[in-house]
LOVEX-358820 format. One record per residue (C-alpha): residue number from 1; residue in one letter; x, z, y. Coordinates in pm, whole numbers, padded with zeros to 5 digits, m for minus. Layout:
% LOVEX-358820
 pos code     px     pz     py
 NUM    A      X      Z      Y
...
% end
This chain:
% LOVEX-358820
 pos code     px     pz     py
   1    M  02473 m00279  03378
   2    P  02280 m00491  03120
   3    V  02037 m00288  02940
   4    K  01856 m00383  02599
   5    I  01541 m00288  02429
   6    R  01615 m00203  02057
   7    L  01551 m00021  01756
   8    Q  01814  00289  01697
   9    R  01813  00404  01299
  10    H  01677  00738  01238
  11    G  01566  00845  00861
  12    K  01750  00896  00546
  13    K  01914  00649  00306
  14    G  01655  00426  00207
  15    K  01395  00511  00413
  16    P  01434  00421  00786
  17    F  01281  00525  01053
  18    Y  01370  00420  01400
  19    W  01326  00451  01813
  20    I  01252  00169  02023
  21    V  01504  00274  02322
  22    A  01637  00096  02616
  23    A  01984  00112  02630
  24    D  02316  00033  02775
  25    S  02398 m00311  02592
  26    R  02752 m00152  02552
  27    A  02628  00133  02360
  28    K  02658  00246  02042
  29    R  02374  00168  01802
  30    D  02273  00493  01768
  31    G  02419  00649  02015
  32    K  02324  00698  02408
  33    F  01993  00548  02543
  34    L  01828  00545  02870
  35    E  01477  00630  02759
  36    K  01305  00644  02453
  37    L  00965  00396  02444
  38    G  00842  00458  02087
  39    T  00855  00442  01747
  40    Y  00903  00231  01472
  41    N  00795  00290  01103
  42    P  00844  00031  00869
  43    N  00789  00260  00507
  44    T  00375  00289  00574
  45    N  00156 m00027  00513
  46    P  00109 m00169  00705
  47    A  00388 m00059  00995
  48    T  00282  00250  01184
  49    I  00430  00178  01543
  50    D  00427  00374  01848
  51    L  00460  00254  02195
  52    N  00480  00371  02533
  53    I  00296  00010  02666
  54    D  00336  00077  03060
  55    G  00727  00189  02992
  56    S  00847 m00099  02816
  57    V  00691 m00303  03060
  58    K  00863 m00177  03329
  59    W  01231 m00214  03182
  60    L  01123 m00574  03100
  61    Q  01005 m00633  03472
  62    N  01338 m00398  03599
  63    G  01539 m00739  03358
  64    A  01561 m00559  02986
  65    Q  01653 m00795  02695
  66    P  01448 m00709  02415
  67    T  01658 m00798  02056
  68    D  01488 m01019  01786
  69    T  01340 m00703  01605
  70    A  01240 m00552  01926
  71    K  01086 m00828  02059
  72    A  00862 m00906  01747
  73    I  00751 m00570  01805
  74    L  00650 m00566  02159
  75    S  00444 m00886  02093
  76    Y  00269 m00706  01817
  77    R  00194 m00444  02031
  78    G  00107 m00656  02338
  79    V  00371 m00547  02585
  80    L  00516 m00916  02587
  81    L  00115 m01021  02704
  82    K  00101 m00768  02931
  83    H  00437 m00843  03083
  84    H  00289 m01196  03074
  85    L m00039 m01117  03285
  86    L  00075 m00905  03539
  87    G  00368 m01206  03609
  88    G  00016 m01403  03657
  89    V m00088 m01105  03909
  90    R  00196 m01146  04103
  91    K  00173 m01529  04178
  92    G m00190 m01488  04279
  93    A m00324 m01686  03970
  94    L m00523 m01332  03816
  95    T m00656 m01000  04002
  96    E m00525 m00661  03839
  97    E m00886 m00632  03667
  98    Q m00908 m00960  03486
  99    A m00570 m00895  03337
 100    E m00656 m00578  03264
 101    E m01024 m00680  03111
 102    K m00795 m00940  02892
 103    F m00537 m00678  02788
 104    K m00841 m00463  02668
 105    A m00987 m00752  02495
 106    W m00680 m00852  02304
 107    L m00628 m00498  02222
 108    E m00952 m00398  02081
 109    E m00904 m00805  01875
 110    K m00595 m00675  01717
 111    E m00692 m00306  01633
 112    N m00997 m00437  01426
 113    K m00774 m00716  01284
 114    I m00544 m00387  01216
 115    A m00852 m00156  01038
 116    S m00994 m00454  00819
 117    K m00650 m00475  00650
 118    V m00651 m00115  00645
 119    D m00975 m00123  00451
 120    G m00877 m00456  00213
 121    L m00566 m00306  00113
 122    D m00791  00081  00036
 123    K m01004 m00125 m00160
 124    E m00722 m00255 m00336
 125    K m00569  00072 m00426
 126    E m00930  00204 m00516
 127    K m01010 m00141 m00780
 128    A m00647 m00124 m00910
 129    R m00704  00254 m00965
 130    A m01015  00192 m01163
 131    E m00862 m00081 m01346
 132    A m00591  00182 m01501
 133    L m00855  00429 m01606
 134    K m01041  00170 m01792
 135    A m00776  00050 m01983
 136    E m00696  00467 m02008
 137    K m01038  00489 m02164
 138    E m00979  00203 m02418
 139    V m00673  00304 m02515
 140    N m00769  00658 m02580
 141    D m01091  00544 m02770
 142    K m00836  00322 m02977
 143    R m00620  00668 m03062
 144    A m00931  00854 m03139
 145    Q m01081  00604 m03414
 146    A m00723  00543 m03560
 147    A m00717  00959 m03621
 148    A m01052  00987 m03745
 149    E m01006  00670 m04026
 150    A m00594  00856 m04079
 151    A m00851  01177 m04182
 152    L m01082  01034 m04404
 153    P m00986  01042 m04791
 154    E m00889  00661 m04848
 155    A m01088  00514 m05069
 156    P m01068  00127 m05301
 157    E m01242 m00160 m05123
 158    G m01494 m00427 m05260
 159    E m01685 m00489 m05635
 160    E m01322 m00286 m05779
 161    A m01412  00011 m05608
 162    E m01781 m00011 m05747
 163    A m01690 m00045 m06071
 164    E m01459  00260 m06068
 165    V m01748  00464 m05914
 166    A m01970  00335 m06150
 167    A m01704  00385 m06485
 168    T m01666  00736 m06350
 169    E m02011  00829 m06317
 170    E m02105  00694 m06658
 171    A m01813  00845 m06859
 172    P m01917  01198 m06809
 173    A m02269  01107 m06929
 174    A m02130  00920 m07220
 175    E m01909  01209 m07340
 176    A m02213  01454 m07323
 177    E m02409  01204 m07527
 178    A m02151  01198 m07789
 179    S m02087  01567 m07802
 180    K m02508  01631 m07860
 181    E m02478  01355 m08110
 182    E m02227  01548 m08289
 183    E m02407  01878 m08301
% end
């Protein structure tokens, strides 16, 4: 029976969620499977992958062929590396301890890369949030200034305004003097 390691789609429309399974190659995509090896969620950033590494290696050693996407996921999580190192152990090129040590070093390095990417995304998100807040404050200040200007009575501008103000102040004084002279 030809076995494939492939993705089985779950989730709703537009929000896929996949199970990584070992299944008979003749079975339907979302049908019967032999063993569930893990999950893959491409909706998160970075994508979330939970995988049973030892189970996946066992299926690879028994001759299961991964599909292209499943192969990329297995490679990303180090399953293909572990399978390769165990091949070296079978041939006598490495001891089990050396192979395990190399695999753990690779896993540690990979986890550091993923953590740095997550930190970078968090910093970028925080920076975008700060810029949005600053822009919002500027818009609010402009709106408040425009509302304050609209509330003030309109005054004429320039020399004409000064002449009108002086004329309005002198007119009552001139009228008062004229009325005193007539008396």
